[in-house]
C-alpha positions in Angstrom: 2.2 5.6 19.3 -1.2 4.2 19.9 -0.3 0.9 21.5 -4.0 0.0 22.1 -4.9 0.2 18.4 -4.7 -2.6 15.8 -4.7 -1.9 12.1 -6.2 -4.0 9.3 -7.0 -3.7 5.6 -10.6 -3.0 4.8 -13.6 -1.3 6.5 -15.6 -2.3 9.5 -17.3 -5.6 9.0 -14.5 -7.2 7.0 -13.1 -10.6 8.0 -9.9 -8.8 9.1 -12.0 -6.7 11.5 -13.6 -9.9 12.9 -10.2 -11.4 13.4 -9.0 -8.3 15.3 -12.0 -8.6 17.6 -11.5 -12.4 18.1 -7.9 -12.0 19.2 -7.8 -8.5 20.7 -11.4 -7.6 21.8 -10.3 -4.7 23.9 -8.2 -2.9 21.3 -9.4 -0.1 19.1 -9.4 -0.8 15.4 -7.8 1.2 12.6 -9.3 0.4 9.2 -6.9 1.0 6.3 -7.5 1.3 2.6 -4.7 -1.1 1.5 -2.3 -3.7 3.0 0.5 -1.2 2.4 -1.3 1.4 4.5 -1.9 -1.2 7.3 1.8 -2.0 7.4 2.8 1.7 7.4 0.3 2.4 10.3 2.2 0.0 12.5 5.6 1.2 11.3 4.9 4.9 12.0 3.2 4.2 15.3 -0.4 5.0 14.4 -1.2 1.4 15.5 0.5 -0.9 17.9 -0.3 -4.1 15.9 -1.4 -5.2 12.5 -3.7 -8.1 11.6 -2.6 -9.3 8.2 -4.2 -12.2 6.2 -1.6 -14.4 4.6 -3.5 -17.4 3.1 -6.9 -18.9 2.8 -7.8 -22.6 2.8 -9.8 -22.2 -0.5 -8.3 -19.1 -2.2 -4.6 -19.8 -1.5 -2.1 -17.1 -0.6 -3.2 -13.5 -0.4 -1.7 -11.4 -3.1 1.0 -8.8 -2.3 1.6 -9.9 1.3 4.7 -12.0 0.5 6.1 -8.9 -1.3 5.3 -6.6 1.6 6.6 -8.8 4.4 10.3 -8.9 3.4 10.4 -5.1 2.7 8.7 -4.2 6.0 10.6 -3.5 9.2 7.8 -5.3 11.2 8.0 -8.6 13.0 5.5 -11.5 13.1 4.6 -12.1 16.8 1.6 -14.4 16.4 -0.8 -16.2 14.1 -4.6 -16.5 14.1 -6.9 -18.8 12.1 -10.3 -17.1 11.4 -13.3 -19.1 10.2 -14.7 -17.4 7.1 -18.4 -17.4 6.3 -19.8 -15.3 3.5 -23.4 -14.0 3.1 -24.9 -12.7 -0.1 -26.0 -9.2 0.9 -28.3 -6.8 -1.0 -30.6 -3.9 -0.6 -33.7 -4.4 1.5 -36.5 -5.8 -0.7 -34.1 -7.3 -3.3 -34.5 -11.0 -4.3 -32.0 -13.6 -5.7 -33.7 -13.2 -9.1 -32.8 -9.5 -9.2 -29.1 -10.0 -8.8 -27.0 -9.5 -11.9 -23.6 -8.7 -10.4 -21.9 -9.9 -7.2 -19.2 -7.7 -5.8 -16.4 -8.6 -3.4 -12.7 -9.0 -2.8 -11.0 -11.3 -5.4 -10.2 -13.8 -2.6 -13.9 -14.0 -1.6 -14.9 -14.4 -5.2 -12.5 -17.2 -5.6 -13.8 -18.9 -2.4 -17.4 -18.7 -3.7 -16.8 -19.3 -7.4 -19.1 -22.3 -7.8 -22.0 -20.6 -6.0 -21.6 -17.5 -8.1 -21.7 -19.6 -11.3 -24.9 -21.3 -10.0 -26.6 -18.0 -9.5 -25.6 -16.9 -13.0 -24.3 -13.5 -11.8 -21.2 -11.6 -13.0 -18.4 -11.4 -10.4 -17.0 -7.9 -9.8 -13.7 -7.4 -8.0 -13.6 -4.9 -5.1 -10.8 -3.9 -2.8 -12.6 -5.3 0.3 -15.5 -7.6 1.2 -17.2 -5.2 3.7 -16.3 -2.4 1.4 -18.3 -4.0 -1.3 -21.3 -4.2 1.1 -20.8 -0.5 1.9 -20.8 0.3 -1.9 -24.0 -1.7 -2.5 -25.7 0.3 0.2 -24.4 3.6 -1.2 -25.3 3.0 -4.8 -28.8 1.9 -4.1 -28.7 -0.6 -7.0 -30.9 -3.7 -6.2 -29.3 -5.7 -9.0 -25.9 -5.7 -7.3 -25.1 -7.9 -4.3 -22.0 -8.2 -2.1 -20.2 -11.2 -0.7 -19.2 -10.3 2.8 -19.5 -11.4 6.4 -23.0 -11.1 7.8 -21.8 -8.5 10.2 -21.1 -6.2 7.3 -24.8 -6.4 6.3 -25.8 -5.4 9.8 -23.5 -2.4 9.7 -24.5 -1.1 6.3 -28.2 -2.0 6.5 -28.4 -4.8 3.9 -30.6 -7.9 3.8 -29.1 -11.4 3.7 -30.3 -13.2 0.6 -28.3 -16.4 1.3 -26.0 -17.5 4.0 -22.9 -19.7 3.8 -22.1 -18.9 0.2 -18.6 -20.3 0.4 -18.0 -23.3 -1.8 -16.6 -25.5 1.0 -17.4 -25.7 4.7 -14.4 -25.2 6.9 -13.2 -22.1 4.9 -10.5 -20.5 7.0 -8.1 -17.6 6.7 -4.8 -17.5 8.4 -3.6 -14.2 9.7 -0.2 -13.1 11.0 0.0 -10.4 13.7 2.6 -7.8 13.0 4.5 -5.5 15.5 7.3 -3.0 15.4 9.2 -5.0 18.0 9.9 -8.7 18.1 8.3 -10.7 20.9 10.2 -14.0 20.9 8.4 -16.5 23.1 10.0 -18.6 25.8 11.3 -21.8 24.2 9.8 -23.7 27.1 6.3 -22.2 26.7 5.3 -24.7 23.9 5.6 -25.3 20.2 6.8 -22.4 18.2 6.9 -21.3 14.6 9.4 -19.3 12.6 8.9 -17.4 9.4 11.9 -16.5 7.2 12.6 -15.1 3.7 15.8 -15.9 1.9 17.5 -15.8 -1.5 20.0 -18.4 -2.7 23.0 -17.9 -5.0 22.1 -18.7 -8.6 24.1 -21.9 -8.9 23.0 -25.5 -9.5 21.4 -27.3 -6.4 21.7 -24.2 -4.3 18.1 -24.6 -2.9 18.7 -28.3 -2.3 21.8 -27.6 -0.3 20.3 -24.6 1.6 17.4 -26.8 2.8 19.5 -29.8 3.5 20.2 -28.6 7.1 16.5 -28.8 8.0 16.4 -32.4 6.9 19.6 -33.5 8.7 18.6 -31.7 11.9 15.0 -33.0 11.9 13.3 -29.7 11.4 9.8 -29.8 10.0 9.2 -27.3 7.1 5.5 -26.3 7.2 5.5 -24.0 4.2 7.9 -23.1 1.3 7.0 -20.7 -1.4 9.0 -18.9 -4.1 8.4 -15.8 -6.2 10.4 -13.7 -8.6 11.8 -10.4 -7.3 13.4 -8.8 -10.4 12.4 -7.9 -13.9 14.9 -10.2 -15.5 13.3 -13.3 -13.8 16.6 -14.5 -12.5 16.3 -13.8 -8.7 13.9 -16.0 -6.7 13.0 -15.2 -3.2 11.7 -17.9 -0.8 9.3 -17.6 2.0 9.6 -20.5 4.5 7.9 -21.5 7.8 9.3 -24.0 10.1 8.5 -25.6 13.5 10.9 -24.6 16.2 12.7 -21.9 18.2 16.1 -20.4 17.3 17.4 -21.2 20.8 17.0 -24.9 20.0 20.3 -26.4 18.9 18.9 -28.3 15.8 17.1 -25.1 14.6 20.3 -23.1 15.2 22.4 -25.6 13.2 19.8 -25.7 10.4 19.8 -21.9 10.2 23.6 -21.7 10.2 23.6 -24.1 7.2 20.9 -22.1 5.4 22.8 -18.9 5.9 25.9 -20.4 4.4 24.2 -21.0 1.0 22.1 -17.7 1.1 22.8 -14.4 -0.5 20.1 -12.9 1.7 18.3 -14.1 4.8 15.9 -12.5 7.2 13.9 -14.0 10.1 10.5 -12.3 10.1 9.5 -13.6 13.5 9.3 -16.4 16.0 5.9 -16.9 17.6 3.7 -19.4 19.4 2.1 -22.1 17.3 -1.6 -21.6 17.2 -3.8 -24.3 18.8 -5.7 -24.5 15.5 -2.8 -26.5 14.1 -3.3 -29.3 16.6 
């Protein structure tokens, strides 16, 4: 197992790569072609940790992650909030007037939708932001630009036609840090977060009753999302994030009540609350 390696989805220069450097500057990076490969790299020991984007302040939740998390054997041990700034990158000598298509990850395209419309270019989905920059450099087509971090332009030899292309300032992506082993923080070390997935029995008011324990015990729910898990559209799975530590009595009581009404429950991790939330 390479304990000093951190896996991420994408190629060098991607926002996930920048997040890895921000949190673990001394670790080696392992670029992966897909989120599934990044998860597997940590599971099989090719990497000690995984840096996984879970949501963006403009684009919303990252597709596939909420389906991969419950099926994985990994644990969330931390969170990181990465400022996201996109540049419009093109071949040396190209100008804004030359650009007919803008290529990037669907999340990046969503975060820069208004700017793309203003430029009158066609958005083209790509598996990765920095990967789009790499492809623009490889194809040699001056009518195609990439939306990617400026660092990707430096890596792949592209010019920056415009900086800060994101539609809103303060664009931020939240990452979770995944490990094969749980690393539950000391309850006295500061504020903690917990991430869980659960399914409730298909009966009236089941969700209301399951969540009632959090209200009666004064537990703050930071996030609650649902998504269908079966082809008959009858089984909903819920992803929930709460403030607290399982060793705290109110949290323990709330979890006990949640489990009573659940047909499936898994704690994905307990981890320190990032200072960005303050």
